[in-house]
Backbone as JSON, one array per atom type, in Angstrom:
{
  "sequence": "XXXXXXXXXXXXXXXXXXXXXXXXXXXXXXXXXXXXXXXXXXXXXXXXXXXXXXXXXXXXXXXXXXXXXXXXXXXXXXXXXXXXXXXXXXXXXXXXXXXXXXXXXXXXXXXXXXXXXXXXXXXXXXXXXXXXXXXXXXXXXXXXXXXXXXXXXXXXXXXXXXXXXXXXXXXXXXXXXXXXXXXXXXXXXXXXXXXXXXXXXXXXXXXXXXXXXXXXXXXXXXXXXXXXXXXXXXXXXXXXXXXXXXXXXXXXXXXXXXXXXXXXXXXXXXXXXXXXXXXXXXXXXXXXXXX",
  "N": [[127.48, -66.85, 6.33], [130.53, -67.16, 8.14], [132.71, -69.8, 7.54], [135.04, -71.97, 8.59], [138.38, -72.42, 9.88], [140.34, -71.55, 12.78], [143.38, -70.94, 14.42], [144.03, -70.32, 17.64], [146.53, -68.88, 19.58], [146.61, -69.62, 22.59], [146.8, -67.75, 25.59], [148.37, -68.03, 28.85], [146.34, -68.5, 31.74], [143.68, -68.17, 31.01], [140.61, -69.93, 30.35], [139.79, -72.55, 27.98], [137.2, -72.23, 27.05], [136.8, -69.51, 27.55], [138.59, -68.53, 25.68], [137.29, -69.3, 23.32], [135.1, -67.63, 23.6], [136.24, -65.08, 23.22], [136.92, -65.3, 20.51], [134.41, -65.63, 19.35], [133.33, -63.09, 19.84], [135.08, -61.49, 18.34], [134.75, -62.43, 15.7], [132.03, -62.43, 15.31], [130.56, -64.69, 15.01], [128.52, -67.21, 16.28], [128.46, -69.97, 16.43], [130.8, -72.04, 17.35], [133.32, -74.41, 17.84], [135.89, -76.26, 19.61], [139.02, -78.04, 19.2], [139.93, -79.81, 21.42], [140.59, -79.35, 24.78], [142.5, -76.89, 26.53], [144.06, -76.42, 29.62], [143.81, -73.69, 32.04], [146.44, -73.15, 32.91], [147.96, -73.87, 30.7], [149.38, -72.99, 27.49], [149.19, -72.09, 23.97], [148.35, -73.93, 20.93], [145.07, -73.72, 20.21], [142.68, -75.0, 18.47], [140.02, -73.98, 16.48], [136.81, -74.62, 15.15], [134.79, -72.83, 13.02], [131.55, -71.75, 12.47], [129.63, -73.61, 10.1], [131.27, -75.91, 10.16], [131.87, -77.43, 12.28], [131.49, -80.14, 12.58], [133.66, -81.22, 11.37], [135.71, -81.12, 13.13], [136.46, -83.42, 14.43], [138.33, -84.72, 12.83], [140.59, -83.29, 13.17], [141.02, -83.43, 15.92], [141.84, -86.06, 16.16], [144.46, -86.04, 15.39], [148.04, -86.25, 16.07], [149.35, -84.57, 18.95], [151.64, -82.06, 19.86], [153.67, -81.17, 22.59], [155.44, -78.91, 24.74], [156.88, -79.02, 27.86], [157.39, -78.26, 31.36], [158.3, -79.8, 34.34], [158.2, -80.03, 37.88], [160.11, -82.08, 39.68], [159.76, -84.2, 42.54], [157.9, -82.84, 43.97], [154.57, -83.11, 44.71], [151.32, -82.22, 43.66], [147.77, -81.7, 44.26], [146.48, -81.44, 41.87], [148.28, -82.12, 39.99], [149.56, -80.06, 38.74], [150.86, -76.66, 38.83], [148.81, -75.09, 39.73], [147.55, -76.34, 41.77], [147.34, -77.61, 45.22], [150.11, -78.37, 47.29], [150.79, -81.68, 48.16], [152.64, -83.59, 48.83], [156.17, -84.03, 49.36], [159.35, -85.01, 48.12], [162.76, -85.75, 48.32], [164.58, -85.58, 45.42], [167.23, -86.16, 43.77], [167.73, -86.32, 40.87], [169.3, -87.2, 37.74], [170.13, -86.17, 34.38], [170.78, -88.44, 32.89], [169.56, -90.49, 34.37], [166.86, -89.93, 34.05], [166.55, -89.99, 31.29], [166.96, -92.66, 30.94], [164.57, -93.88, 31.7], [162.8, -93.14, 29.78], [162.16, -94.87, 27.53], [160.21, -96.51, 28.7], [157.95, -95.03, 28.57], [157.14, -94.52, 26.02], [155.5, -95.24, 22.91], [152.67, -97.46, 23.04], [151.17, -97.0, 26.08], [150.04, -97.57, 29.46], [147.81, -95.56, 31.23], [146.57, -93.76, 34.0], [143.85, -91.68, 34.15], [144.0, -88.28, 35.32], [142.48, -86.82, 38.29], [141.76, -84.22, 37.82], [140.27, -83.71, 35.2], [138.26, -83.86, 32.2], [136.83, -86.14, 31.95], [134.06, -88.35, 32.63], [132.44, -89.59, 35.59], [130.0, -91.6, 36.67], [128.17, -89.77, 35.58], [129.18, -87.29, 36.35], [131.67, -84.78, 35.86], [135.14, -85.46, 36.24], [136.8, -83.37, 37.16], [134.96, -81.76, 38.47], [134.21, -83.39, 40.59], [136.67, -83.51, 41.87], [137.01, -80.83, 42.63], [135.14, -80.74, 44.62], [136.41, -81.92, 46.64], [136.64, -84.64, 46.61], [137.71, -87.99, 45.75], [137.8, -90.46, 43.26], [137.93, -93.85, 42.05], [139.77, -94.59, 39.09], [139.85, -96.18, 35.96], [142.7, -97.56, 34.36], [143.9, -96.52, 31.11], [144.81, -97.28, 27.76], [147.12, -95.35, 26.02], [148.78, -93.44, 23.44], [152.1, -92.6, 23.01], [153.97, -90.92, 20.88], [156.48, -89.65, 20.65], [159.04, -88.84, 23.0], [161.09, -86.65, 24.58], [163.75, -85.64, 26.56], [164.61, -82.44, 27.47], [165.97, -80.72, 29.25], [167.48, -80.79, 32.48], [167.26, -79.7, 35.72], [169.12, -78.72, 38.71], [169.54, -79.85, 42.16], [167.32, -80.87, 44.92], [164.73, -80.82, 44.13], [164.34, -80.87, 41.18], [163.79, -79.01, 38.13], [162.39, -80.31, 35.24], [162.55, -80.25, 31.86], [160.72, -81.15, 28.98], [159.82, -82.57, 25.79], [157.01, -83.76, 24.03], [155.15, -85.87, 21.81], [151.96, -86.81, 21.41], [149.14, -89.07, 21.36], [145.53, -88.91, 21.0], [143.74, -88.3, 24.0], [145.81, -88.53, 25.84], [147.36, -87.57, 28.86], [149.48, -85.06, 29.73], [150.32, -84.15, 32.2], [150.0, -86.39, 33.79], [151.82, -88.05, 32.57], [154.26, -86.83, 33.23], [154.23, -87.14, 36.04], [154.12, -89.92, 36.24], [156.62, -90.64, 35.2], [158.24, -89.56, 37.2], [157.45, -91.14, 39.38], [158.55, -93.64, 38.79], [161.13, -93.06, 39.34], [161.13, -92.71, 42.03], [159.54, -90.74, 43.27], [157.27, -87.98, 43.0], [155.73, -85.67, 40.64], [154.89, -82.4, 39.34], [153.35, -80.34, 36.83], [154.77, -77.26, 35.81], [154.74, -75.64, 33.67], [153.16, -75.65, 30.45], [152.94, -76.07, 27.04], [151.14, -76.3, 24.09], [152.36, -76.99, 21.09], [151.56, -77.74, 18.58], [148.8, -79.17, 16.73], [148.61, -81.88, 14.84], [149.38, -80.62, 11.74], [148.84, -78.03, 12.35], [149.98, -75.21, 13.73], [150.88, -73.52, 16.76], [152.57, -71.35, 16.51], [151.83, -70.21, 14.13], [149.42, -69.21, 14.68], [146.83, -66.92, 15.87], [147.22, -64.33, 18.26], [145.66, -63.07, 21.28], [145.73, -60.25, 21.36], [145.78, -59.59, 18.71], [143.44, -60.31, 17.58], [141.6, -58.74, 16.24], [142.47, -58.78, 13.72], [141.74, -61.26, 12.74], [140.95, -62.44, 10.33], [143.22, -62.57, 8.8], [144.42, -64.87, 9.61], [142.75, -66.9, 9.1], [141.63, -70.13, 8.15], [140.64, -72.12, 5.43], [138.22, -74.81, 5.24], [139.38, -76.85, 3.69], [142.13, -76.26, 3.84], [142.58, -76.63, 6.59], [142.17, -79.34, 6.89], [144.18, -80.5, 5.45], [145.89, -82.59, 5.9], [144.6, -84.91, 5.31], [144.2, -87.34, 2.72], [143.14, -86.65, -0.7], [140.47, -86.47, -3.14], [139.53, -85.3, -6.27], [136.5, -84.36, -7.76], [134.31, -84.35, -10.64], [132.04, -81.91, -12.09], [129.64, -83.18, -12.6], [129.38, -85.17, -10.67], [129.23, -83.73, -8.37], [126.7, -82.86, -7.37], [125.67, -85.32, -6.61], [127.37, -86.07, -4.51], [126.78, -84.02, -2.71], [124.32, -84.84, -1.89], [124.95, -87.01, -0.42], [125.54, -89.41, -1.72], [126.53, -92.82, -2.4], [129.44, -94.48, -3.71], [130.6, -96.96, -5.9], [132.49, -97.21, -7.77], [135.09, -95.59, -9.71], [137.47, -92.9, -8.81], [137.28, -92.68, -6.01], [137.06, -95.21, -4.86], [139.57, -96.13, -4.9], [140.96, -95.29, -2.74], [142.52, -95.59, 0.56], [141.26, -98.23, 2.53], [138.7, -97.72, 4.98], [139.62, -95.25, 5.96], [139.5, -91.77, 6.44], [138.96, -89.39, 3.78], [139.38, -86.43, 1.79], [136.89, -84.95, -0.28], [136.95, -83.07, -3.09], [135.79, -80.22, -4.91], [135.83, -79.33, -8.44], [137.01, -76.89, -8.44], [138.6, -76.95, -6.25], [137.57, -76.72, -3.67], [136.55, -77.87, -0.41], [134.23, -80.38, -0.27], [133.16, -82.62, 0.96], [133.78, -85.21, 3.42], [134.74, -88.44, 2.95], [134.68, -92.05, 3.32], [136.12, -95.2, 2.69], [134.37, -98.12, 2.69], [134.07, -101.51, 2.79], [134.58, -101.69, 0.02], [133.05, -99.64, -0.94], [132.5, -96.2, -1.35], [131.57, -94.05, 1.14], [129.78, -91.37, 2.69], [131.12, -89.46, 5.33], [130.97, -86.86, 6.39], [129.13, -84.28, 4.98], [129.45, -81.11, 3.7], [127.35, -78.27, 4.13], [125.74, -76.64, 1.37]],
  "CA": [[128.18, -67.19, 7.57], [131.93, -67.55, 8.03], [132.89, -71.22, 7.78], [136.44, -72.33, 8.46], [139.11, -72.73, 11.1], [141.26, -70.55, 13.31], [144.25, -71.4, 15.5], [144.32, -69.31, 18.65], [147.66, -69.13, 20.47], [145.99, -69.28, 23.88], [147.73, -67.35, 26.64], [148.19, -68.62, 30.17], [145.44, -67.8, 32.65], [142.28, -68.19, 30.58], [140.13, -71.24, 29.98], [139.52, -72.73, 26.55], [135.89, -71.63, 26.77], [137.0, -68.06, 27.46], [139.22, -68.3, 24.38], [136.21, -69.37, 22.33], [134.3, -66.41, 23.75], [136.94, -63.97, 22.56], [136.83, -65.48, 19.06], [133.02, -65.33, 18.99], [133.16, -61.64, 19.84], [135.86, -60.9, 17.24], [134.23, -62.84, 14.39], [130.58, -62.27, 15.22], [129.96, -66.0, 14.75], [128.16, -67.83, 17.56], [128.66, -71.42, 16.39], [132.23, -72.31, 17.35], [133.78, -75.5, 18.68], [137.35, -76.36, 19.61], [139.57, -79.39, 19.05], [140.74, -80.24, 22.54], [140.72, -78.36, 25.83], [143.75, -76.53, 27.21], [143.84, -75.89, 30.96], [144.27, -72.3, 32.21], [147.91, -73.14, 33.01], [148.59, -74.18, 29.42], [149.34, -72.03, 26.38], [149.45, -72.7, 22.67], [147.41, -74.14, 19.84], [143.67, -74.05, 20.45], [142.11, -74.98, 17.12], [138.57, -73.77, 16.54], [135.97, -74.71, 13.96], [133.89, -71.67, 13.05], [130.41, -71.87, 11.56], [129.08, -74.93, 9.77], [132.33, -76.9, 9.95], [132.21, -78.03, 13.58], [131.5, -81.6, 12.45], [134.97, -81.61, 10.86], [136.71, -81.02, 14.2], [136.91, -84.76, 14.82], [139.49, -85.14, 12.04], [141.74, -82.59, 13.74], [141.23, -83.99, 17.25], [142.51, -87.36, 16.05], [145.86, -85.85, 15.0], [148.98, -86.17, 17.2], [149.55, -83.24, 19.55], [152.99, -81.87, 20.38], [153.74, -80.28, 23.76], [156.67, -78.67, 25.49], [156.43, -78.9, 29.25], [158.36, -78.29, 32.45], [157.73, -80.4, 35.55], [159.06, -80.01, 39.07], [160.19, -83.41, 40.27], [159.91, -84.21, 43.99], [156.79, -82.11, 44.6], [153.27, -83.55, 44.19], [150.16, -81.39, 43.99], [146.52, -82.45, 44.1], [146.03, -81.33, 40.47], [149.44, -82.46, 39.18], [150.13, -78.86, 38.13], [151.19, -75.65, 39.83], [147.6, -74.44, 40.23], [147.03, -77.11, 42.89], [147.96, -77.55, 46.54], [151.16, -79.37, 47.52], [150.34, -82.76, 49.04], [153.8, -84.36, 49.3], [157.48, -83.68, 48.81], [160.35, -86.06, 48.2], [164.04, -85.33, 47.76], [164.86, -86.33, 44.19], [168.42, -85.67, 43.08], [167.83, -87.09, 39.63], [170.2, -86.68, 36.72], [169.61, -86.31, 33.02], [170.94, -89.84, 32.47], [168.58, -91.35, 35.04], [165.55, -89.69, 33.47], [166.58, -90.5, 29.91], [166.92, -94.13, 31.01], [163.19, -94.38, 31.85], [161.99, -92.67, 28.66], [161.57, -95.95, 26.74], [159.03, -97.06, 29.37], [156.82, -94.14, 28.37], [156.92, -94.28, 24.59], [154.66, -96.29, 22.34], [151.39, -97.62, 23.75], [151.39, -97.13, 27.52], [148.84, -97.54, 30.29], [147.81, -94.3, 31.98], [145.38, -93.49, 34.79], [143.49, -90.26, 33.99], [144.03, -87.51, 36.57], [141.18, -86.36, 38.79], [141.44, -82.95, 37.17], [140.07, -83.96, 33.78], [136.87, -83.7, 31.78], [136.16, -87.43, 31.88], [132.91, -88.44, 33.52], [132.25, -90.71, 36.5], [128.6, -91.62, 37.09], [127.5, -88.57, 35.12], [129.84, -86.07, 36.81], [133.04, -84.58, 35.4], [136.12, -85.73, 37.29], [137.29, -82.14, 37.78], [133.92, -81.3, 39.39], [134.34, -84.22, 41.79], [137.9, -83.1, 42.55], [136.79, -79.53, 43.29], [134.33, -80.99, 45.82], [137.28, -82.54, 47.62], [136.46, -86.09, 46.56], [138.52, -88.75, 44.82], [137.17, -91.72, 42.87], [138.8, -94.72, 41.3], [139.74, -94.46, 37.63], [140.46, -97.31, 35.27], [143.79, -97.19, 33.43], [143.58, -96.57, 29.69], [145.95, -97.3, 26.85], [147.32, -94.14, 25.23], [149.93, -93.56, 22.54], [153.12, -91.56, 23.06], [154.78, -91.08, 19.68], [157.85, -89.2, 20.93], [159.3, -88.26, 24.31], [162.48, -86.18, 24.58], [164.15, -84.82, 27.71], [165.32, -81.27, 26.96], [166.86, -80.11, 30.24], [167.26, -81.23, 33.85], [167.87, -78.78, 36.67], [169.87, -79.28, 39.83], [168.91, -79.77, 43.47], [166.49, -81.98, 45.37], [163.44, -80.7, 43.43], [164.79, -80.31, 39.9], [162.87, -78.75, 37.04], [162.69, -81.16, 34.09], [161.87, -79.81, 30.64], [160.63, -82.23, 28.0], [158.94, -82.42, 24.62], [156.36, -85.02, 23.71], [154.13, -85.93, 20.78], [151.08, -87.82, 21.99], [147.87, -89.32, 20.72], [144.31, -88.44, 21.64], [143.43, -88.84, 25.32], [146.99, -88.61, 26.68], [147.5, -86.46, 29.8], [150.9, -84.78, 29.91], [150.59, -84.03, 33.64], [150.15, -87.75, 34.29], [153.07, -88.56, 31.99], [155.36, -86.32, 34.05], [154.16, -87.76, 37.37], [154.46, -91.33, 36.11], [158.08, -90.73, 35.09], [158.81, -89.3, 38.52], [157.19, -92.28, 40.27], [159.54, -94.69, 38.5], [162.4, -92.61, 39.94], [161.02, -92.67, 43.48], [158.82, -89.59, 43.82], [156.15, -87.47, 42.2], [156.05, -84.42, 39.93], [153.75, -81.63, 38.83], [153.7, -79.42, 35.75], [154.84, -75.83, 36.09], [154.39, -74.98, 32.41], [152.75, -76.56, 29.39], [152.61, -75.38, 25.79], [150.84, -77.15, 22.94], [152.98, -76.31, 19.96], [150.82, -78.02, 17.35], [147.92, -80.32, 16.56], [148.88, -82.24, 13.46], [150.18, -79.6, 11.05], [148.34, -76.7, 12.74], [150.97, -74.8, 14.73], [150.62, -72.34, 17.58], [153.39, -70.24, 16.03], [151.13, -69.59, 13.0], [148.11, -68.81, 15.15], [146.59, -65.53, 16.24], [147.21, -64.05, 19.69], [144.47, -62.3, 21.66], [145.87, -58.82, 21.02], [145.67, -59.39, 17.26], [142.2, -60.94, 17.12], [140.88, -57.87, 15.32], [142.94, -59.15, 12.38], [141.57, -62.7, 12.69], [140.8, -62.91, 8.95], [144.56, -62.84, 8.25], [144.84, -66.18, 10.1], [141.64, -67.8, 8.83], [141.92, -71.28, 7.31], [139.49, -72.76, 4.82], [138.12, -76.22, 5.65], [140.34, -77.67, 2.94], [143.45, -76.02, 4.4], [142.66, -77.19, 7.93], [142.18, -80.8, 6.78], [145.12, -80.84, 4.37], [146.59, -83.83, 6.23], [143.85, -86.03, 4.76], [144.31, -87.49, 1.26], [142.01, -86.01, -1.37], [140.02, -86.86, -4.47], [138.78, -84.24, -6.93], [135.44, -84.91, -8.58], [133.85, -83.44, -11.68], [130.79, -81.21, -11.78], [128.5, -84.1, -12.68], [129.26, -85.93, -9.41], [129.12, -82.83, -7.22], [125.35, -82.9, -6.79], [125.51, -86.62, -5.97], [128.07, -86.01, -3.23], [126.02, -83.12, -1.82], [123.2, -85.61, -1.38], [125.46, -88.14, 0.34], [125.51, -90.63, -2.52], [127.61, -93.78, -2.27], [130.1, -94.78, -4.99], [131.28, -98.25, -5.94], [133.46, -97.16, -8.85], [135.72, -94.28, -9.83], [138.69, -92.67, -8.02], [137.08, -92.8, -4.56], [137.24, -96.59, -4.39], [141.01, -96.41, -4.93], [141.55, -94.77, -1.52], [142.81, -96.59, 1.59], [140.03, -98.65, 3.21], [138.33, -97.28, 6.32], [140.37, -94.06, 6.34], [138.81, -90.6, 5.87], [139.63, -88.61, 2.75], [138.65, -85.24, 1.34], [136.31, -84.9, -1.62], [137.07, -81.68, -3.51], [135.16, -79.81, -6.16], [136.79, -79.07, -9.51], [137.7, -75.64, -8.11], [139.48, -77.18, -5.11], [136.91, -76.49, -2.39], [136.16, -79.09, 0.29], [132.8, -80.67, -0.42], [132.76, -83.64, 1.92], [134.76, -86.2, 3.84], [134.23, -89.78, 2.7], [135.46, -93.17, 3.83], [135.89, -96.41, 1.89], [133.91, -99.21, 3.55], [133.68, -102.71, 2.03], [134.65, -101.41, -1.4], [132.08, -98.61, -1.3], [132.8, -94.9, -0.76], [130.4, -93.56, 1.87], [130.01, -90.05, 3.27], [131.23, -89.23, 6.77], [130.44, -85.52, 6.59], [128.91, -83.48, 3.77], [129.29, -79.71, 4.09], [126.18, -77.62, 3.52], [126.05, -75.82, 0.19]],
  "C": [[129.62, -67.57, 7.25], [132.06, -69.02, 8.39], [134.34, -71.59, 7.54], [137.06, -72.55, 9.82], [140.06, -71.6, 11.49], [142.08, -71.2, 14.41], [144.51, -70.22, 16.41], [145.53, -69.74, 19.46], [147.22, -68.68, 21.86], [147.04, -68.86, 24.91], [147.44, -68.09, 27.95], [147.16, -67.81, 30.95], [143.99, -67.72, 32.21], [141.9, -69.63, 30.23], [139.95, -71.33, 28.47], [138.18, -72.1, 26.18], [135.97, -70.11, 26.71], [137.66, -67.69, 26.13], [138.2, -68.34, 23.26], [135.35, -68.11, 22.39], [134.93, -65.22, 23.08], [136.82, -64.07, 21.04], [135.39, -65.22, 18.58], [132.8, -63.82, 18.89], [133.87, -61.01, 18.65], [135.25, -61.2, 15.88], [132.76, -62.55, 14.21], [129.85, -63.57, 14.94], [129.72, -66.69, 16.1], [128.45, -69.32, 17.6], [130.14, -71.72, 16.22], [132.51, -73.48, 18.29], [135.29, -75.59, 18.62], [137.81, -77.81, 19.65], [140.48, -79.74, 20.21], [141.03, -79.14, 23.54], [142.17, -78.14, 26.25], [143.4, -75.95, 28.56], [144.3, -74.44, 31.05], [145.79, -72.17, 32.3], [148.57, -73.17, 31.64], [148.45, -73.04, 28.43], [149.4, -72.81, 25.07], [148.23, -72.95, 21.82], [146.05, -74.61, 20.33], [142.96, -73.88, 19.11], [140.6, -74.91, 17.22], [137.95, -73.93, 15.17], [134.89, -73.66, 14.04], [132.78, -71.86, 12.02], [130.01, -73.32, 11.32], [130.15, -75.98, 9.46], [132.66, -77.63, 11.24], [132.22, -79.56, 13.52], [132.84, -82.11, 11.9], [136.04, -81.63, 11.95], [137.27, -82.38, 14.57], [138.18, -85.18, 14.08], [140.76, -84.41, 12.49], [142.05, -83.14, 15.13], [142.0, -85.3, 17.22], [143.99, -87.25, 15.71], [146.77, -85.84, 16.24], [149.15, -84.72, 17.65], [150.96, -83.17, 20.13], [152.96, -80.85, 21.51], [155.19, -80.08, 24.18], [156.25, -78.35, 26.92], [157.63, -78.82, 30.18], [157.65, -78.84, 33.69], [158.72, -80.28, 36.69], [158.99, -81.39, 39.72], [160.38, -83.29, 41.79], [158.79, -83.5, 44.71], [155.49, -82.53, 43.92], [152.2, -82.55, 44.59], [148.89, -82.18, 43.7], [145.95, -82.35, 42.69], [147.12, -81.76, 39.49], [149.93, -81.29, 38.34], [150.28, -77.79, 39.21], [149.99, -74.85, 40.31], [147.05, -75.15, 41.46], [147.79, -76.9, 44.19], [148.99, -78.68, 46.68], [150.66, -80.41, 48.52], [151.49, -83.63, 49.52], [155.06, -83.83, 48.65], [158.45, -84.83, 49.05], [161.65, -85.52, 47.62], [164.38, -86.21, 46.57], [166.04, -85.68, 43.47], [168.65, -86.5, 41.82], [168.8, -86.42, 38.67], [169.55, -86.84, 35.35], [169.68, -87.77, 32.58], [169.87, -90.73, 33.1], [167.18, -91.16, 34.47], [165.48, -90.23, 32.04], [166.44, -92.02, 29.9], [165.49, -94.66, 31.1], [162.3, -93.99, 30.68], [161.39, -93.8, 27.84], [160.32, -96.58, 27.37], [157.77, -96.26, 29.07], [156.67, -93.7, 26.91], [156.22, -95.49, 24.0], [153.32, -96.31, 23.05], [151.69, -97.87, 25.22], [150.05, -97.1, 28.24], [148.9, -96.3, 31.18], [146.48, -94.16, 32.74], [145.04, -92.01, 34.64], [143.54, -89.52, 35.32], [142.63, -87.12, 37.01], [140.78, -85.05, 38.14], [141.4, -83.19, 35.66], [138.58, -83.87, 33.49], [136.14, -85.03, 31.64], [135.04, -87.5, 32.91], [132.95, -89.72, 34.36], [130.84, -90.62, 37.04], [127.91, -90.29, 36.79], [128.13, -87.26, 35.54], [131.25, -85.99, 36.24], [134.01, -84.83, 36.55], [136.6, -84.44, 37.96], [136.25, -81.53, 38.73], [133.97, -82.08, 40.7], [135.57, -83.8, 42.59], [137.73, -81.78, 43.28], [135.94, -79.67, 44.56], [135.13, -81.7, 46.9], [137.19, -84.05, 47.65], [137.44, -86.71, 45.55], [137.81, -90.06, 44.52], [138.18, -92.56, 42.09], [138.66, -94.51, 39.81], [140.45, -95.66, 37.02], [141.6, -96.83, 34.38], [143.35, -97.36, 31.99], [144.87, -96.63, 28.89], [145.98, -96.01, 26.04], [148.6, -94.3, 24.43], [150.84, -92.35, 22.69], [154.07, -91.79, 21.88], [156.25, -90.76, 19.94], [157.92, -88.63, 22.33], [160.78, -87.93, 24.39], [162.73, -85.31, 25.8], [165.02, -83.68, 27.19], [166.32, -80.71, 27.95], [166.49, -80.64, 31.62], [168.01, -80.29, 34.78], [168.6, -79.51, 37.78], [169.05, -79.19, 41.11], [167.99, -80.94, 43.76], [165.08, -81.94, 44.78], [163.71, -80.11, 42.05], [163.63, -80.04, 38.93], [163.32, -79.57, 35.83], [161.86, -80.69, 32.91], [161.87, -80.95, 29.64], [159.68, -81.86, 26.88], [158.3, -83.77, 24.35], [155.36, -84.82, 22.57], [153.23, -87.1, 21.16], [149.79, -87.94, 21.19], [146.72, -88.79, 21.55], [144.11, -89.11, 23.0], [144.61, -88.97, 26.26], [147.08, -87.37, 27.57], [148.98, -86.23, 30.1], [151.24, -84.67, 31.38], [150.78, -85.42, 34.25], [151.44, -88.38, 33.78], [154.25, -88.11, 32.84], [155.39, -87.0, 35.42], [154.54, -89.23, 37.3], [155.97, -91.53, 35.96], [158.73, -90.55, 36.45], [158.6, -90.48, 39.47], [158.17, -93.41, 40.04], [160.87, -94.37, 39.16], [162.28, -92.36, 41.44], [160.29, -91.49, 44.07], [157.61, -89.25, 42.99], [156.6, -86.2, 41.5], [154.76, -83.71, 39.58], [154.24, -80.67, 37.76], [153.75, -77.99, 36.26], [154.59, -75.01, 34.82], [154.04, -76.04, 31.37], [152.36, -75.73, 28.17], [152.33, -76.39, 24.7], [151.31, -76.43, 21.69], [152.25, -76.59, 18.64], [149.83, -79.14, 17.57], [148.04, -80.72, 15.1], [149.81, -81.23, 12.83], [149.79, -78.18, 11.45], [149.14, -76.22, 13.95], [150.54, -73.55, 15.48], [151.36, -71.13, 17.03], [152.75, -69.53, 14.84], [149.75, -69.11, 13.39], [148.03, -67.35, 15.51], [146.62, -65.4, 17.77], [146.04, -63.13, 20.0], [144.56, -60.84, 21.21], [145.71, -58.55, 19.54], [144.38, -59.99, 16.7], [141.38, -60.05, 16.18], [141.31, -58.12, 13.87], [142.75, -60.64, 12.12], [141.48, -63.24, 11.26], [142.15, -63.22, 8.3], [145.04, -64.25, 8.61], [143.82, -67.27, 9.75], [142.05, -68.9, 7.86], [140.62, -71.82, 6.71], [139.39, -74.19, 5.34], [139.13, -77.12, 4.95], [141.75, -77.49, 3.48], [143.61, -76.71, 5.76], [142.76, -78.72, 7.91], [143.16, -81.29, 5.72], [145.91, -82.11, 4.66], [145.88, -85.06, 5.68], [144.1, -86.14, 3.26], [143.04, -86.96, 0.6], [141.73, -86.63, -2.73], [139.23, -85.69, -5.04], [137.73, -84.87, -7.85], [135.01, -83.89, -9.63], [132.48, -82.87, -11.31], [129.58, -82.15, -11.78], [128.28, -84.86, -11.37], [129.04, -85.04, -8.2], [127.74, -82.9, -6.57], [125.08, -84.23, -6.1], [126.16, -86.63, -4.58], [127.3, -85.13, -2.24], [124.81, -83.83, -1.21], [123.64, -86.89, -0.65], [125.46, -89.45, -0.4], [126.71, -91.52, -2.23], [128.16, -94.11, -3.66], [130.79, -96.13, -4.88], [132.25, -98.36, -7.12], [134.04, -95.76, -8.92], [136.88, -94.11, -8.87], [138.5, -92.85, -6.52], [137.36, -94.21, -4.05], [138.7, -97.03, -4.47], [141.71, -95.91, -3.67], [141.77, -95.89, -0.51], [141.53, -96.95, 2.33], [139.91, -98.1, 4.62], [139.19, -96.12, 6.84], [139.69, -92.84, 5.7], [139.64, -89.93, 4.78], [138.73, -87.47, 2.31], [138.1, -85.44, -0.06], [136.24, -83.43, -2.02], [136.29, -81.43, -4.79], [136.23, -79.56, -7.21], [137.55, -77.77, -9.28], [138.55, -75.75, -6.85], [138.88, -76.9, -3.76], [136.52, -77.83, -1.75], [134.65, -79.25, 0.24], [132.32, -81.63, 0.66], [133.98, -84.43, 2.38], [134.09, -87.56, 3.69], [135.16, -90.81, 3.32], [135.11, -94.4, 3.0], [135.57, -97.57, 2.83], [133.42, -100.35, 2.66], [133.58, -102.42, 0.53], [133.7, -100.34, -1.88], [132.44, -97.31, -0.59], [131.52, -94.32, -0.16], [130.75, -92.25, 2.57], [130.11, -90.13, 4.79], [130.56, -87.9, 7.11], [130.29, -84.86, 5.22], [128.66, -82.05, 4.21], [128.06, -79.13, 3.42], [126.59, -76.72, 2.37], [125.8, -74.35, 0.49]]
}
């Protein structure tokens, strides 16, 4: 079985699940998971774990995600993107300076209310399912992390297009970020375009497009390549069988790693064998790949 990762540069107009379906057909592998949904409106990096590596996806999902987006200020839709219905309009003759001035309010740890069009659950139902039924429910605000927020361009007129770049942590909604900025300036906003340029070090620009999926092997990443952002320890052949059985270690190079942070355990030939974590001075397995 093929075991590794692939970055699909998802086009606009298809769901993430449809993207997975295309990759399943191209590779012939049925067991595929992805590291974070992209809406049909969005394009860019959709990272997929193929085969017996889906348990490693968590280490990619936790990485910062970079987006480039355009939002129309002054026009609110029920989905906070251009696929929704307009529910309100407000004249907003904002300037670049006025928007840049509010940026500090939306960097670092911020409080954000998840949009109704999201995969979060409320009493067992996905919020987007509730929204499609024409209902709205209360959502609790959550703390999210915005590493970087940069205003790239501001259009003219009473409903200006505002282009921005952001690097955000897990669970951050860019559509809500745009609308929250607009609310501080006296109106609302919705996304008209969204592109995820990277997850961690895995870039959309290095990914495969749908028309080139027949050459997917040219873009294939080994588990070790996909998790290269994690620190690593190489073990000798004598310890390999111990790691394969999930053994714990209280001495050796593994106990020199940063506490409670995942790290790669590599074979002497440089292949990824497992992901371990140092807990209370003892190296313990998070994930051990099948042999």
